[in-house]
Biopython code that builds the backbone (N, CA, C, O; Angstrom):
import numpy as np
from Bio.PDB.StructureBuilder import StructureBuilder

atoms = [
    (1, "MET", "N", (1.972, -18.652, 1.828)),
    (1, "MET", "CA", (2.253, -18.346, -0.121)),
    (1, "MET", "C", (1.976, -17.468, -0.257)),
    (1, "MET", "O", (0.845, -17.097, 0.056)),
    (2, "GLY", "N", (3.126, -16.462, -0.951)),
    (2, "GLY", "CA", (2.573, -15.441, -1.633)),
    (2, "GLY", "C", (1.654, -15.075, -2.872)),
    (2, "GLY", "O", (1.106, -16.026, -3.429)),
    (3, "MET", "N", (1.438, -13.865, -3.338)),
    (3, "MET", "CA", (0.772, -14.197, -4.751)),
    (3, "MET", "C", (1.424, -14.199, -5.612)),
    (3, "MET", "O", (2.547, -13.793, -5.310)),
    (4, "SER", "N", (1.280, -14.558, -6.987)),
    (4, "SER", "CA", (2.158, -14.391, -8.159)),
    (4, "SER", "C", (1.799, -12.822, -8.646)),
    (4, "SER", "O", (0.773, -12.168, -8.462)),
    (5, "GLN", "N", (3.074, -12.469, -9.353)),
    (5, "GLN", "CA", (3.459, -10.919, -10.409)),
    (5, "GLN", "C", (1.857, -11.136, -10.804)),
    (5, "GLN", "O", (1.353, -10.062, -10.475)),
    (6, "LYS", "N", (1.011, -11.808, -11.234)),
    (6, "LYS", "CA", (-0.100, -11.474, -12.450)),
    (6, "LYS", "C", (-0.931, -11.905, -11.485)),
    (6, "LYS", "O", (-1.639, -10.898, -11.508)),
    (7, "ASP", "N", (-1.312, -12.417, -10.849)),
    (7, "ASP", "CA", (-2.324, -12.578, -9.852)),
    (7, "ASP", "C", (-2.811, -11.292, -9.013)),
    (7, "ASP", "O", (-3.961, -11.021, -8.668)),
    (8, "ALA", "N", (-1.488, -10.492, -8.751)),
    (8, "ALA", "CA", (-1.289, -9.068, -8.617)),
    (8, "ALA", "C", (-1.915, -8.346, -8.499)),
    (8, "ALA", "O", (-2.666, -7.717, -7.753)),
    (9, "GLY", "N", (-1.187, -8.593, -10.153)),
    (9, "GLY", "CA", (-1.854, -7.717, -11.288)),
    (9, "GLY", "C", (-3.662, -7.335, -11.335)),
    (9, "GLY", "O", (-4.231, -6.285, -11.038)),
    (10, "VAL", "N", (-4.135, -8.432, -11.749)),
    (10, "VAL", "CA", (-5.782, -8.184, -11.336)),
    (10, "VAL", "C", (-5.876, -8.332, -10.588)),
    (10, "VAL", "O", (-6.925, -8.976, -10.596)),
    (11, "VAL", "N", (-5.452, -8.237, -9.233)),
    (11, "VAL", "CA", (-5.704, -7.845, -8.115)),
    (11, "VAL", "C", (-6.198, -6.146, -7.819)),
    (11, "VAL", "O", (-7.298, -5.679, -7.524)),
    (12, "LEU", "N", (-5.093, -5.611, -8.005)),
    (12, "LEU", "CA", (-4.550, -4.098, -8.474)),
    (12, "LEU", "C", (-5.293, -3.845, -10.087)),
    (12, "LEU", "O", (-5.768, -2.710, -10.049)),
    (13, "ASP", "N", (-5.428, -4.163, -10.780)),
    (13, "ASP", "CA", (-6.960, -3.178, -11.442)),
    (13, "ASP", "C", (-7.776, -3.708, -11.097)),
    (13, "ASP", "O", (-8.416, -2.720, -10.739)),
    (14, "ASP", "N", (-8.679, -4.873, -10.752)),
    (14, "ASP", "CA", (-9.714, -4.546, -9.968)),
    (14, "ASP", "C", (-10.241, -3.338, -9.132)),
    (14, "ASP", "O", (-11.205, -2.645, -9.459)),
    (15, "ALA", "N", (-9.132, -3.104, -7.493)),
    (15, "ALA", "CA", (-8.595, -1.967, -7.368)),
    (15, "ALA", "C", (-9.038, -0.619, -7.832)),
    (15, "ALA", "O", (-9.973, 0.089, -7.461)),
    (16, "ILE", "N", (-8.218, -0.471, -8.642)),
    (16, "ILE", "CA", (-7.825, 0.549, -8.854)),
    (16, "ILE", "C", (-8.984, 0.680, -9.552)),
    (16, "ILE", "O", (-9.517, 1.745, -9.241)),
    (17, "GLY", "N", (-9.666, 0.018, -10.428)),
    (17, "GLY", "CA", (-11.202, 0.265, -10.681)),
    (17, "GLY", "C", (-12.215, 0.767, -10.178)),
    (17, "GLY", "O", (-12.790, 1.806, -10.505)),
    (18, "GLU", "N", (-12.530, -0.181, -9.123)),
    (18, "GLU", "CA", (-13.317, 0.148, -8.453)),
    (18, "GLU", "C", (-13.458, 1.536, -7.403)),
    (18, "GLU", "O", (-14.454, 2.094, -6.941)),
    (19, "LEU", "N", (-11.622, 1.878, -7.222)),
    (19, "LEU", "CA", (-11.282, 3.790, -6.681)),
    (19, "LEU", "C", (-11.916, 4.128, -8.094)),
    (19, "LEU", "O", (-12.731, 4.812, -7.475)),
    (20, "VAL", "N", (-12.153, 4.225, -8.905)),
    (20, "VAL", "CA", (-11.780, 4.713, -10.332)),
    (20, "VAL", "C", (-13.426, 5.327, -10.070)),
    (20, "VAL", "O", (-13.762, 6.478, -9.790)),
    (21, "GLN", "N", (-14.265, 4.129, -10.269)),
    (21, "GLN", "CA", (-15.729, 4.237, -9.954)),
    (21, "GLN", "C", (-16.301, 5.829, -8.938)),
    (21, "GLN", "O", (-16.816, 6.945, -8.868)),
    (22, "GLU", "N", (-15.480, 4.368, -8.203)),
    (22, "GLU", "CA", (-15.887, 6.153, -6.521)),
    (22, "GLU", "C", (-15.854, 7.134, -7.003)),
    (22, "GLU", "O", (-16.924, 7.744, -7.019)),
    (23, "GLY", "N", (-14.941, 7.637, -7.484)),
    (23, "GLY", "CA", (-14.487, 9.260, -7.349)),
    (23, "GLY", "C", (-15.159, 9.901, -8.268)),
    (23, "GLY", "O", (-15.638, 11.034, -8.313)),
    (24, "ASP", "N", (-15.106, 8.394, -9.515)),
    (24, "ASP", "CA", (-15.670, 8.981, -10.865)),
    (24, "ASP", "C", (-16.746, 8.050, -11.635)),
    (24, "ASP", "O", (-16.336, 7.424, -12.612)),
    (25, "PRO", "N", (-17.759, 7.957, -11.347)),
    (25, "PRO", "CA", (-18.928, 7.278, -12.136)),
    (25, "PRO", "C", (-18.596, 6.798, -13.240)),
    (25, "PRO", "O", (-18.411, 7.767, -13.977)),
    (26, "GLY", "N", (-18.391, 5.773, -13.847)),
    (26, "GLY", "CA", (-18.916, 5.617, -15.461)),
    (26, "GLY", "C", (-17.099, 5.825, -15.766)),
    (26, "GLY", "O", (-16.589, 5.205, -16.699)),
    (27, "ALA", "N", (-16.548, 6.427, -15.188)),
    (27, "ALA", "CA", (-14.546, 6.898, -15.624)),
    (27, "ALA", "C", (-13.798, 5.344, -16.536)),
    (27, "ALA", "O", (-13.766, 4.386, -15.763)),
    (28, "ILE", "N", (-13.564, 5.203, -17.135)),
    (28, "ILE", "CA", (-13.196, 4.109, -17.975)),
    (28, "ILE", "C", (-11.951, 4.168, -17.894)),
    (28, "ILE", "O", (-11.447, 4.931, -18.718)),
    (29, "VAL", "N", (-10.966, 3.440, -16.933)),
    (29, "VAL", "CA", (-9.184, 3.218, -17.426)),
    (29, "VAL", "C", (-8.739, 2.854, -18.003)),
    (29, "VAL", "O", (-9.128, 1.694, -18.134)),
    (30, "THR", "N", (-7.706, 3.162, -18.847)),
    (30, "THR", "CA", (-6.912, 3.430, -19.726)),
    (30, "THR", "C", (-5.763, 2.455, -19.578)),
    (30, "THR", "O", (-5.378, 1.438, -20.156)),
    (31, "GLY", "N", (-5.138, 3.679, -17.905)),
    (31, "GLY", "CA", (-3.705, 3.066, -17.777)),
    (31, "GLY", "C", (-3.753, 3.411, -16.355)),
    (31, "GLY", "O", (-4.564, 4.114, -15.751)),
    (32, "TRP", "N", (-2.195, 2.452, -15.729)),
    (32, "TRP", "CA", (-2.156, 2.930, -14.642)),
    (32, "TRP", "C", (-0.694, 2.936, -14.180)),
    (32, "TRP", "O", (-0.180, 2.662, -15.264)),
    (33, "VAL", "N", (0.142, 3.033, -13.493)),
    (33, "VAL", "CA", (1.265, 2.544, -13.033)),
    (33, "VAL", "C", (1.354, 2.888, -11.612)),
    (33, "VAL", "O", (0.480, 3.602, -11.121)),
    (34, "LEU", "N", (2.252, 2.484, -10.960)),
    (34, "LEU", "CA", (2.118, 2.615, -9.783)),
    (34, "LEU", "C", (3.745, 2.199, -9.090)),
    (34, "LEU", "O", (3.825, 0.980, -8.935)),
    (35, "SER", "N", (4.979, 2.925, -8.670)),
    (35, "SER", "CA", (5.728, 3.077, -8.284)),
    (35, "SER", "C", (5.567, 3.390, -6.197)),
    (35, "SER", "O", (5.089, 4.107, -5.318)),
    (36, "ILE", "N", (6.441, 2.129, -6.513)),
    (36, "ILE", "CA", (6.547, 1.873, -4.745)),
    (36, "ILE", "C", (8.395, 1.898, -3.985)),
    (36, "ILE", "O", (9.305, 1.115, -4.256)),
    (37, "SER", "N", (8.420, 3.051, -3.036)),
    (37, "SER", "CA", (9.434, 3.427, -2.626)),
    (37, "SER", "C", (9.973, 2.019, -1.672)),
    (37, "SER", "O", (9.312, 1.887, -0.642)),
    (38, "VAL", "N", (10.830, 1.199, -1.834)),
    (38, "VAL", "CA", (11.457, 0.807, -0.444)),
    (38, "VAL", "C", (12.854, 0.953, 0.472)),
    (38, "VAL", "O", (13.624, 1.891, 0.265)),
    (39, "LYS", "N", (12.991, 0.416, 1.020)),
    (39, "LYS", "CA", (14.177, -0.600, 1.713)),
    (39, "LYS", "C", (13.914, -1.919, 1.875)),
    (39, "LYS", "O", (12.870, -2.567, 1.811)),
    (40, "HIS", "N", (15.673, -2.364, 2.218)),
    (40, "HIS", "CA", (15.628, -3.607, 1.898)),
    (40, "HIS", "C", (17.478, -3.288, 3.266)),
    (40, "HIS", "O", (18.506, -2.613, 3.313)),
    (41, "PRO", "N", (16.480, -4.700, 4.307)),
    (41, "PRO", "CA", (16.830, -4.535, 6.000)),
    (41, "PRO", "C", (18.810, -4.958, 5.654)),
    (41, "PRO", "O", (19.702, -4.877, 6.498)),
    (42, "THR", "N", (18.981, -5.410, 4.098)),
    (42, "THR", "CA", (20.483, -6.010, 4.298)),
    (42, "THR", "C", (21.090, -4.257, 3.282)),
    (42, "THR", "O", (22.301, -4.058, 3.373)),
    (43, "MET", "N", (20.695, -3.734, 2.875)),
    (43, "MET", "CA", (20.676, -2.954, 2.379)),
    (43, "MET", "C", (20.799, -1.116, 3.273)),
    (43, "MET", "O", (20.332, -0.180, 2.623)),
    (44, "PRO", "N", (21.269, -0.883, 4.336)),
    (44, "PRO", "CA", (20.307, 0.572, 4.699)),
    (44, "PRO", "C", (20.827, 1.605, 4.209)),
    (44, "PRO", "O", (20.047, 2.487, 4.567)),
    (45, "GLY", "N", (21.417, 1.957, 3.780)),
    (45, "GLY", "CA", (22.358, 2.769, 3.298)),
    (45, "GLY", "C", (21.734, 2.943, 1.612)),
    (45, "GLY", "O", (22.236, 3.864, 0.968)),
    (46, "GLY", "N", (20.686, 2.096, 0.929)),
    (46, "GLY", "CA", (20.354, 2.485, -0.119)),
    (46, "GLY", "C", (18.794, 2.035, -0.219)),
    (46, "GLY", "O", (18.148, 1.158, 0.354)),
    (47, "ASP", "N", (18.425, 3.154, -1.329)),
    (47, "ASP", "CA", (16.761, 3.223, -2.165)),
    (47, "ASP", "C", (16.487, 2.122, -2.983)),
    (47, "ASP", "O", (17.403, 1.546, -3.571)),
    (48, "GLY", "N", (15.519, 1.830, -3.064)),
    (48, "GLY", "CA", (14.557, 0.767, -4.541)),
    (48, "GLY", "C", (13.597, 1.306, -4.256)),
    (48, "GLY", "O", (13.016, 1.869, -3.328)),
    (49, "TYR", "N", (13.489, 0.887, -5.753)),
    (49, "TYR", "CA", (11.615, 1.341, -6.749)),
    (49, "TYR", "C", (10.875, -0.152, -7.448)),
    (49, "TYR", "O", (10.994, -0.878, -8.435)),
    (50, "ILE", "N", (10.346, -0.071, -6.637)),
    (50, "ILE", "CA", (9.259, -1.007, -7.503)),
    (50, "ILE", "C", (8.316, -0.467, -8.665)),
    (50, "ILE", "O", (7.365, 0.270, -8.406)),
    (51, "SER", "N", (8.550, -0.768, -9.632)),
    (51, "SER", "CA", (7.009, -0.473, -10.659)),
    (51, "SER", "C", (6.302, -0.884, -11.277)),
    (51, "SER", "O", (6.801, -1.346, -12.304)),
    (52, "LEU", "N", (5.123, -0.995, -11.192)),
    (52, "LEU", "CA", (4.349, -2.025, -11.891)),
    (52, "LEU", "C", (3.031, -1.148, -12.636)),
    (52, "LEU", "O", (2.923, 0.029, -12.292)),
    (53, "HIS", "N", (1.909, -1.761, -13.767)),
    (53, "HIS", "CA", (1.786, -0.957, -14.562)),
    (53, "HIS", "C", (0.933, -1.810, -15.033)),
    (53, "HIS", "O", (1.092, -3.025, -14.912)),
    (54, "SER", "N", (-0.614, -0.973, -15.944)),
    (54, "SER", "CA", (-1.516, -2.387, -16.393)),
    (54, "SER", "C", (-0.839, -2.746, -17.460)),
    (54, "SER", "O", (0.014, -2.221, -18.175)),
    (55, "GLU", "N", (-1.621, -4.158, -17.405)),
    (55, "GLU", "CA", (-0.760, -5.113, -18.334)),
    (55, "GLU", "C", (-0.845, -4.325, -19.850)),
    (55, "GLU", "O", (-1.740, -3.492, -19.993)),
    (56, "GLY", "N", (-0.006, -4.566, -20.857)),
    (56, "GLY", "CA", (0.267, -4.178, -22.124)),
    (56, "GLY", "C", (0.598, -2.214, -22.156)),
    (56, "GLY", "O", (0.849, -1.603, -23.194)),
    (57, "LEU", "N", (0.533, -1.771, -21.195)),
    (57, "LEU", "CA", (1.178, -0.129, -21.283)),
    (57, "LEU", "C", (2.292, -0.402, -21.982)),
    (57, "LEU", "O", (3.236, -1.120, -21.651)),
    (58, "PRO", "N", (2.095, 0.340, -23.170)),
    (58, "PRO", "CA", (3.903, 0.976, -23.612)),
    (58, "PRO", "C", (4.477, 1.681, -22.206)),
    (58, "PRO", "O", (3.834, 2.167, -21.276)),
    (59, "TYR", "N", (6.084, 1.546, -22.411)),
    (59, "TYR", "CA", (6.918, 2.409, -22.271)),
    (59, "TYR", "C", (5.894, 4.014, -21.968)),
    (59, "TYR", "O", (5.265, 4.512, -21.034)),
    (60, "HIS", "N", (6.135, 4.253, -22.984)),
    (60, "HIS", "CA", (6.301, 5.876, -23.366)),
    (60, "HIS", "C", (4.505, 6.285, -22.514)),
    (60, "HIS", "O", (3.900, 7.342, -22.340)),
    (61, "SER", "N", (4.249, 5.088, -22.239)),
    (61, "SER", "CA", (2.974, 5.830, -21.801)),
    (61, "SER", "C", (2.852, 5.955, -20.093)),
    (61, "SER", "O", (2.227, 6.623, -19.269)),
    (62, "GLN", "N", (3.649, 5.103, -20.115)),
    (62, "GLN", "CA", (3.887, 4.686, -18.150)),
    (62, "GLN", "C", (4.470, 5.810, -18.223)),
    (62, "GLN", "O", (3.668, 6.675, -17.870)),
    (63, "ILE", "N", (5.781, 6.391, -18.590)),
    (63, "ILE", "CA", (6.511, 7.528, -18.665)),
    (63, "ILE", "C", (5.808, 8.793, -18.294)),
    (63, "ILE", "O", (5.796, 9.566, -17.336)),
    (64, "GLY", "N", (5.228, 8.678, -19.456)),
    (64, "GLY", "CA", (3.816, 10.014, -19.672)),
    (64, "GLY", "C", (3.031, 9.968, -18.246)),
    (64, "GLY", "O", (3.102, 11.043, -17.649)),
    (65, "LEU", "N", (2.206, 8.823, -17.490)),
    (65, "LEU", "CA", (1.927, 8.899, -16.770)),
    (65, "LEU", "C", (1.974, 9.619, -15.502)),
    (65, "LEU", "O", (1.142, 10.291, -14.892)),
    (66, "LEU", "N", (3.684, 9.150, -15.189)),
    (66, "LEU", "CA", (4.178, 9.123, -13.790)),
    (66, "LEU", "C", (5.226, 11.202, -14.286)),
    (66, "LEU", "O", (6.140, 11.686, -13.619)),
    (67, "HIS", "N", (4.769, 11.652, -15.193)),
    (67, "HIS", "CA", (5.306, 12.828, -15.335)),
    (67, "HIS", "C", (3.911, 13.566, -15.079)),
    (67, "HIS", "O", (3.895, 14.306, -14.095)),
    (68, "ALA", "N", (2.864, 13.476, -15.751)),
    (68, "ALA", "CA", (1.730, 13.783, -15.519)),
    (68, "ALA", "C", (1.459, 13.990, -14.038)),
    (68, "ALA", "O", (0.854, 14.916, -13.498)),
    (69, "ALA", "N", (1.796, 13.372, -13.726)),
    (69, "ALA", "CA", (1.756, 13.072, -11.588)),
    (69, "ALA", "C", (2.284, 13.755, -11.297)),
    (69, "ALA", "O", (1.763, 14.742, -10.777)),
    (70, "LEU", "N", (3.660, 13.651, -11.452)),
    (70, "LEU", "CA", (4.698, 14.553, -10.993)),
    (70, "LEU", "C", (4.055, 16.173, -10.924)),
    (70, "LEU", "O", (3.855, 16.801, -9.885)),
    (71, "GLU", "N", (3.729, 16.773, -12.682)),
    (71, "GLU", "CA", (3.483, 17.994, -12.875)),
    (71, "GLU", "C", (2.326, 18.352, -12.218)),
    (71, "GLU", "O", (2.301, 19.512, -11.810)),
    (72, "ASP", "N", (1.091, 17.466, -11.949)),
    (72, "ASP", "CA", (-0.008, 17.903, -11.044)),
    (72, "ASP", "C", (-0.071, 18.048, -9.292)),
    (72, "ASP", "O", (-1.012, 18.472, -8.623)),
    (73, "LYS", "N", (1.642, 17.400, -8.685)),
    (73, "LYS", "CA", (1.857, 17.245, -7.772)),
    (73, "LYS", "C", (2.094, 18.904, -7.653)),
    (73, "LYS", "O", (1.454, 19.720, -6.989)),
    (74, "ASN", "N", (3.221, 19.098, -8.518)),
    (74, "ASN", "CA", (3.218, 20.876, -8.653)),
    (74, "ASN", "C", (2.285, 21.623, -8.390)),
    (74, "ASN", "O", (2.165, 22.182, -7.300)),
    (75, "ASN", "N", (1.637, 21.720, -9.170)),
    (75, "ASN", "CA", (0.516, 22.288, -9.421)),
    (75, "ASN", "C", (0.218, 22.319, -7.971)),
    (75, "ASN", "O", (0.245, 23.383, -7.352)),
    (76, "GLN", "N", (-0.130, 20.925, -7.275)),
    (76, "GLN", "CA", (-0.766, 21.364, -5.777)),
    (76, "GLN", "C", (-0.415, 21.758, -4.923)),
    (76, "GLN", "O", (-1.032, 21.837, -3.860)),
    (77, "ILE", "N", (1.003, 22.225, -5.211)),
    (77, "ILE", "CA", (1.977, 22.397, -4.760)),
    (77, "ILE", "C", (1.932, 24.315, -3.744)),
    (77, "ILE", "O", (1.910, 24.934, -2.680)),
    (78, "LEU", "N", (1.948, 24.338, -5.412)),
    (78, "LEU", "CA", (2.006, 26.098, -5.852)),
    (78, "LEU", "C", (0.600, 26.347, -5.395)),
    (78, "LEU", "O", (0.435, 27.398, -4.776)),
    (79, "VAL", "N", (-0.533, 25.511, -5.598)),
    (79, "VAL", "CA", (-1.990, 26.825, -5.266)),
    (79, "VAL", "C", (-1.806, 26.899, -3.995)),
    (79, "VAL", "O", (-2.080, 27.989, -3.493)),
    (80, "ASN", "N", (-1.073, 25.315, -2.666)),
    (80, "ASN", "CA", (-1.288, 25.702, -1.283)),
    (80, "ASN", "C", (-0.579, 26.725, -1.138)),
    (80, "ASN", "O", (-0.854, 27.751, -0.516)),
    (81, "THR", "N", (0.704, 26.364, -1.931)),
    (81, "THR", "CA", (1.225, 28.008, -1.403)),
    (81, "THR", "C", (0.875, 29.362, -1.074)),
    (81, "THR", "O", (0.997, 30.074, -0.077)),
    (82, "LEU", "N", (0.097, 29.575, -2.971)),
    (82, "LEU", "CA", (-0.289, 30.988, -2.937)),
    (82, "LEU", "C", (-1.421, 31.287, -2.310)),
    (82, "LEU", "O", (-1.832, 32.415, -2.038)),
    (83, "LEU", "N", (-2.251, 29.581, -1.933)),
    (83, "LEU", "CA", (-3.548, 30.118, -0.894)),
    (83, "LEU", "C", (-2.608, 30.192, 1.017)),
    (83, "LEU", "O", (-3.211, 30.412, 2.067)),
    (84, "GLU", "N", (-1.806, 30.055, 0.947)),
    (84, "GLU", "CA", (-0.929, 30.374, 2.227)),
    (84, "GLU", "C", (-0.537, 31.246, 2.413)),
    (84, "GLU", "O", (-0.678, 31.741, 3.531)),
    (85, "ALA", "N", (0.185, 31.917, 1.385)),
    (85, "ALA", "CA", (0.422, 33.657, 1.090)),
    (85, "ALA", "C", (-0.403, 34.796, 1.079)),
    (85, "ALA", "O", (-0.242, 36.014, 1.164)),
    (86, "GLY", "N", (-1.625, 33.765, 0.906)),
    (86, "GLY", "CA", (-2.392, 35.132, 0.611)),
    (86, "GLY", "C", (-3.493, 35.117, 2.226)),
    (86, "GLY", "O", (-4.244, 35.987, 2.666)),
    (87, "ARG", "N", (-3.191, 33.914, 2.689)),
    (87, "ARG", "CA", (-3.485, 34.048, 4.502)),
    (87, "ARG", "C", (-2.675, 34.881, 5.311)),
    (87, "ARG", "O", (-3.097, 35.413, 6.338)),
    (88, "GLY", "N", (-1.745, 34.986, 4.961)),
    (88, "GLY", "CA", (-1.099, 35.819, 6.048)),
    (88, "GLY", "C", (-0.394, 36.919, 5.987)),
    (88, "GLY", "O", (0.039, 37.432, 7.018)),
]
sb = StructureBuilder()
sb.init_structure("model")
sb.init_model(0)
sb.init_chain("A")
sb.init_seg("    ")
for serial, (resi, resn, name, xyz) in enumerate(atoms, 1):
    if name == "N":
        sb.init_residue(resn, " ", resi, " ")
    sb.init_atom(name, np.array(xyz, "f"), 0.0, 1.0, " ", f" {name:<3s}", serial, name[0])
structure = sb.get_structure()
């Protein structure tokens, strides 16, 4: 039997809190968004997404977190590109 969505949210909250404490002790998690890419065997040509977020996180905050993650990734790619170009 699977876990309910509410139970899964509690487990994710706990796991994310522990992860943050390991990386930055004392930091307080104020919200999180998880975006998961999925494929279903009955739709081989289709993509799907599952999005989960911390309880009570408003939609505009979810979008803001996703946007910040994209910007951070773009910055990481740019820095890595510049570092590689400097080595060449």
